N, C-alpha and C positions, 0 to 999 in steps of 0.2 A: 710218142713213137716207141714201138716195141718190136724187136726182131722176132719173127715167127720161128718157132722151133717145134720139134716133132714129138715132145713128151706130153702132149695134151691129155692123153688118157691117164698117165701117171698123176698129173696135177689134179685133174678132176677127181681121181679116186682119193687122193690125200685130203682134198677139200671136203668131199662128201662125207667122209667117215671120221673126221676129227676137227676140232676147232683149231683154225690156223691163227697163230699169234705172231706179233711183232713186238719187240721191246723198244723203249726209248729210255735211255739212261745217261744222257749227256752231263747231267749235273748230279746233285746229291739224291735225286729221285730215280728209282728204277720202276718202270711201269710196263705192264703187259696189256696189249689191246688187240681186238679182233674187229672184223668188219660185219659181224653178225649181231651188232647192237650191244655187246658186252665190252665195255671199255676197260675195265680194270679187274677182270675175273679170268684167271688163268686155269683153264681145265678144272673149274669148280673150286679153285683155291684163290686166296687173296692175291691181288695183282698190282698193288701200289705200295712200294716199299720205301721207307724213309727212316734212318739214313740208308743209302744204297749199300748193299752188302751186309747189313746188320741182321737180316732175317725177321725184322720187325715191320709190321704193315699198318698203315693208316686206314686203308680202304680195302674192303673185301670185293665190292662190285659197284659199278656205276653204269647208268644208261640214261638215254634221252627218251622222253615221252612227248608225243605230239597228239593233239585231239582237235576236232573241229566239227561243224555241222555242214552237210552238203545242201544244195538248194531245196531238197525235199524235207529238210529239218532232221535228217537221220544223223546220229553221231557216228563219226569214224575215228578210230583210235589206232595208233601205232605205239606200243609200249611193251616193255618187258623188264625183268629184274635180274635173273640169273641165267647162267649158261644152261641150266637144266630146263628152263621154261621153254614152252613152244614159242616160236619166234614170230615177230612181226617185221623184223628187219633182215635183209639179205645183202650179201656182198655184191658190189658193183653198181653201175649207174642204172637209172631208169631206162627200159627199152620199150619204145612205142609199139613194136611189133612182136614183143614177147620172145626175144632171142636169148633168153637167159641160159638155156641149155645148149645153145649153139657152140660147137668147138671153138669157133673164132672168138665168140664172147668170153668163153672160159679162159682161153689162152691170153687174151688182151687185158682182162680186168680182174680175174680171180687169182689171189685171194683179196684183192682190192686194198692192199696195204703197200705204201710207197714211202720208204725212209730215205732222207737225203741230208747231207751235212753242209754247213756253210763252207767248210774247208774245201770240199770237193767242187762246190759252185765257184769258189774263188779261183781254184786251179783252172776250171773250165774258162772262166772269164779271162784270165791271164794268157791262156794258150790262144784264144781267139784274138785278143789284143796284139799279140806278137806275130801271128801268122795269117790272120784274116779268115781262119777256118779252124775246125776242131776235127782232127783225123780219127780219133778214137775216144768218143765221149765216155765218161764214167758210166757204168751200168745203171746206177741210180738216176742219172740225168737222162740217159738214153731212153729209159723205160717210163719216164714221167708221163702221166696220162693228160698231156695238154689238150689234145683234141679227142672227140668221140667219133666212132665210125658210124656214119648215118645209115649204111647198109644193115647195121645190126639194130637200128632204131634208137641209137644213142645220140644225144645232142652233141654238136661240135664243141660246145662250151663246157669244158671240163676243168681240170686243175689249172690254177693261175700260172702264167709263165711270162718272162720278159721276152717280148717279140721284137728283136732288133730291127728287122726289115719291115715290120708292120703289115705283114701279109696275112696275118690270122692263122698261120699254120706253124705248129710247133716243130721245129727242126734244129736240134742241137748241133748238127754238123756246120750250120751257118751261124752258130753263136748263141741260139736261144737257150735259156735255162730256167729252172723252176723258180718261181717267186715265193719265197718262204720268209719266215721270221725266225729269230733265234739262232743258236749255234747248231742246232740239229732239230729236224722236224719230221713228223710222221703224218702222212696224208692218208685219209680213209674215205672211201666213197660207198654209200649204202642206198638201198631203195626199200620201199615197203610194198612193192607191187608184184614180186615174183609169184607169190601166192595170192589169189584173189581174195581170200579171207585168211588172215594171219592168226596168230595165237589167241588174240583177244576176240576173234570171231566176227569183227565188223568188215565192211568193205574197205579196201585200201584207200589211203588219202591221195595216192598218186604222187608222192614226193620223192625227191632225190636229196640225200643228205651228204654234205661234204664236211669233213672235220680236219682242220690243221692243228695238230698238237705240236707244241714247240717248247724248248727249254733253253735256258741260258746257263753256261758254266761261268761262275763268277765267284768273287770272294765276299759277297754280301747276301742280302736276303733273297735275291734272284736265284741263288743256287738251290733253294729249296721249293721252287715254284714250277708248276706246269701251267701253260696257257693253252687255251682251246678257242679257235675261231671256227664257229659252226655256221654253215651256209645251208639254208633250206630252200629248195626250188620246187614250185608246183608244176610238175611236168605232165600231170595226168589230164589236164583239160577241164577239170571240174572246179568251179569257184568254191572256195572254202570260207566260211564265216565263223565267227566266235573262235578263231584259232588260238590255241593255247600251246605254249611250249613249256616243258618242265625238265629239270635235271634231277634224277634220283640217285642217292648215294647211300649205300650201306657201309658206313664208316666204322669198322671195327678197329678201335684203337688198341692194338695188341690183343689182350683178352677181349672177347666179343660181348660178354653179357653184363658189363658194368658201366655202361655209357649213358650220358645225358646229351640232350639236344637243345639248341637255342638258335636265335637269329638276331640280326641287326637290321632293321628296315631302313635306317639311314644310309648304311654302307652297302645294302643289297647283298648281305652275306647270311648264309645258313651254315651252322657249324655243329660239330660233335666234340665233347670233352669227356674225360674220365669222371665217373660218378663218385669216386673216393680218391684219396691221396696217393694210393699205390695201385699200379696196374699189374695185376698178377698174370702169370702164364695160365692160359686156359684154352687148350687146343692149339694155341699159337704163342709165340714169344710175347710177353708183356713188356712195357716200357719202364716198369719199376717206379721209383720215386719221381715226382714231378712230371707226370706224363704230358705229352703235348696236346694241343688242340689243333683240329683240322677244319678247314672251311672251304666252301665253294661260293664264289662271288660272280655276280653280273658286273661286267666292265662297261657295257654300253646300253643297259636296259634297266628297267625298274622291276623289282620283285613285287609281284601282285599278291602271292600267297607263299607262306612257308609253313610247312607242316611235318608230321612224322607219323609213323606207326611202329608197333613193336611186335616182334615174332610171337611173344608169349601172351599178348594181350587178348582180352575177350574179343569176340568176333567183330564188333563195330569199330575197333581201333586197331585191327590187325591188317595184314597184307592184302592188297587188292588181287582179285583173281579173275574178274570179268571186266568187260569194256565199261559197263555202268559204274563199277567201283573205281576204276582208274579215272573216269570222267568226274566223279564226285570229288576225289582227292585233288584233281587238277583245278577244280573250281572252288576250293576252300571249304569243303564239306567232309564229314567223316565217311567211312566206307559205304554205309547204307544211306547216306544223304542227310544225316543229322548236322545241325549247325555247330560250328566252332564257337566256343565261348572263352572269354578271358578268365584265367585262374584255374586252379585245380589241375587236372590232366587235359583241360580243354573241352571236356565232355560234360554236358549238363547232368548234374547229380553227383559229380565227383567232389571230394572234399576240397574246399577252398574256391570253388568255381563261383563266378558272378553271372549275371544275366546280360552281360555286355558282349555282343558278338565281336569276334576278332578275325582278322585276316592272316595273322602271324602268331606262331606259337612261341612261348617262352622268350619274350623280348628282353627280360631283365631290366637293367638301367640304360638300354641302348635305344630307347624310343622316346626321347624327351618331348617330341612333338605329337606323340600319341597317333602316329600314322596307322598303327595296327587296328585301332578302334574307331577310326573315322574322326579323330581329334577328341573323342570322349575320354576324360581323365578317369581311370579306374581307381585312382587314389593309392596305388601301391605298385611296386615292381614285381614282376612275375617271372620266376625261372624255376627250374626243377629243384634246385637246392633249397630255396626258400619255401617251396611247397612240400619238401620232404618226400618227393616221389621216389619209389624204388628204382634204382638203376637197372638197365636192361639192354637188350639187343635192339637199339634204336636204328630205324631206317628213316632218313630225312629226305625231303625234296623241297624245291622252290619252283615257282611258276612265273611266267610272264604272259599277260594277255596281249595278243598281237592284233586283234581285230580281224581283218580280212587278209586272206592270201589267195588272190585271184589267180586263174589259170595263167601260167607263164611268169608270174611274179616270184620274187625271192626275198628272203630276209636274212640278216646277219646277226648272230648271237655270239658275243665274246665273253668268255669266262676264264677264271683262273682258280686253280686249286692251291690254297695257301696253308701254310704250316707255321706254328709258333710254339717255341719251347725255350724256356730259360730254366736251366737246371737248378737254380736257386729258388724257384717259385713253385707254388702248388698247381695242381691240375686246374683249379678254378682261376688262379691268377694268370695262367697261361692263355686263357681266352682273351684277356686284354692284350697279351703279347702278340697273339695271332691277329687281333684286330688292328694293332699298330702296323703290322706287316701289311694288312689289307690296305691301309692308307698309302703305304709306300708303293704297293703294286698298282693301286689306282693312279697315283701320280706318274709312275713310270709309263703306264699305258697311255695316259693323257698326253704325255710329252711326244709320243709317236717316234721315239728314238729306238735304235737297235744297238744293244750293247756289243754285238760282234762287229759292228761297223764303226762305232764311236767309242773311243776309250774313256770318254767323260760322261758316258750315258748312264752311270750308276747313281741313283738317288741315295743321298746320305741317310743314315739312321737319324731318328729325331733328336737323339742326344748329341749329335755332331752339328746341329744347325748353327749357322753363323749369324743368325738374326732372330728376333723375337717379335711376336704379334700380340697386341693387347688393345682393349679387353678381348677376351675370347672364352666364352661366346660373346657375340656382339649384336647390336641392333642394326649394323650396317656401317657404323663409323668406327674405324680402328686405326691403330698406328703400327707401322713397321719400323723397328729400331735396329739399326746396323751400326755397331760401335765404330768400325773402321771401313771406309770406302777407299779401295786401292785401284779400282778399275771402273770402266763404264758398266753400270748395272741397270737391269730392267725388272720390273715386277709384273707378273701375270697372275690373275685369279682365274681358276678354272673350275667349272662345275663337274658333277659326277658323271656327266655324259661326255666330258672331254672338250666342252666348248669354252673358249676363252671369253670371259665376261668382262674382264678389265685388263688393260695393259698400259704401262706408263714407264718412262725412264725414272731412275732414282738419282737424285743429285744431292740430297741431304741425308744426314744420319738418321733423322726421324721424318718419316713420310706419312701424312695423314690421308686416309682413303675413305670415301663415303660410297659404299657399295649398295646400289639400289637394285637388289635382286630378291627373289622369293626365299623364304626360310629353307635351311638345309645345310648340307655339308659341302664345303668348297676347299680348294687347295691353293695355297698362296706359294708361288715359286719365284725365287730371286735368281736371275740368270746373269752370268758375267764371267769373263776370263775363261771361257771354254768349259764351264761347268755350271751346275745349279744346285740349289737347296730348296726343299719343299717342307711345308708343314700344313696341317689341316686347320681350318677355320669353320666354326659353327655359327651360322647366321640364324638368329631367333626372329 
């Protein structure tokens, strides 16, 4: 619900001639985002700062890519990289009658950025609880886009909200409020349909994209994390097949031209780290000694492909500029359609390359099951350091094959941007620090808890665990050892998709478990006395 005001012309002018940005900086991360497809690119400058206020940035730009085939077999793409690109994404929800330039649409939905805090929501809830109504809702709650205006061709199903009287209408005066996660959240709505042919030149997919970015202010690892819940709805009426989603990140770690890329297929993480031990200033502030590693991870999906390109590379390994080139990268091929191969730079003919095709670049020692090569064992670990690749301006991406997205259907993609730095470690060792954080983030996500509601919802670091698991890795049979049991305890084993695959009370100091599940990464959580501890378990 949004109060109509008279400055429509002014708002439209501001939006038309400049990128409208909103910040999210509740924790140690300060990010800038817009609803034109550029998530962390602030007026062509880096837009993801960690630590907040340091002037040092992990990410220069990030965006989402979507691709599919229509019933005639034609490829449709919505993708872009930087604020200077011609755009495939536009602020605001999909309009079935093309009302994008209607003053009512502009007033109601542009710039399509809504920020709200848990503190304001709590105050709203408390006022309703005490008086049975809310006389003057906070503007961020009042303006929340809970419903769409059908006269503007907008679906009534928009941003999620708590509907106290279950009437389907968002009305904060009778107590309704935004349904968010975290201590503060930024909600973005985009479409790919305002222009019939976007920057990549294909027909639009007819999709509406909702992004809930949220952060937790905490005293632990969560203070450095940004979560993103992405909802993609096929509003256009065309069935889409071979639907692929991708997340593109130009992760300039301080100085931009000395980075490496890698991935962990087991954890569904793609990451960037510094290519040497010291991150110099180079057009932006560097991180100096022991620079961090930054990653993007799927929390509820499987990484189908993870790849990269470099701004200074030869044409076939450089940035995509056409729909066909985006489609090639999104399907695990080089820019012009060449196959990815394990070793070297991933390109056939490069030094150190094999003849084994791969779906994931630079897996290092993080792919013990050889997921990247279809279980074929190449006989060696492959990363940029062992291959002595020259560091550079790496741009990384990872994809998830979604199959079909039929007319009216939607899908949910949950991601997190993770950070790892130990000042006593090197840039290469900080990759492992970052991946340890990835395990904690995954466990926190799997728990379904909200740290702003539950004071015990913080997962401990691995060094603080009160129990041990052995052997690890295991063939399925393992023991949980708890030296002292002082309360009722329960153990849960959770897979990477958040499904509880085993649950049982703990009554002995040593508990034997025989887990009959497929190989992969799992999380063992011991719960009791209002808190819990988690560690990872590798099942071979």
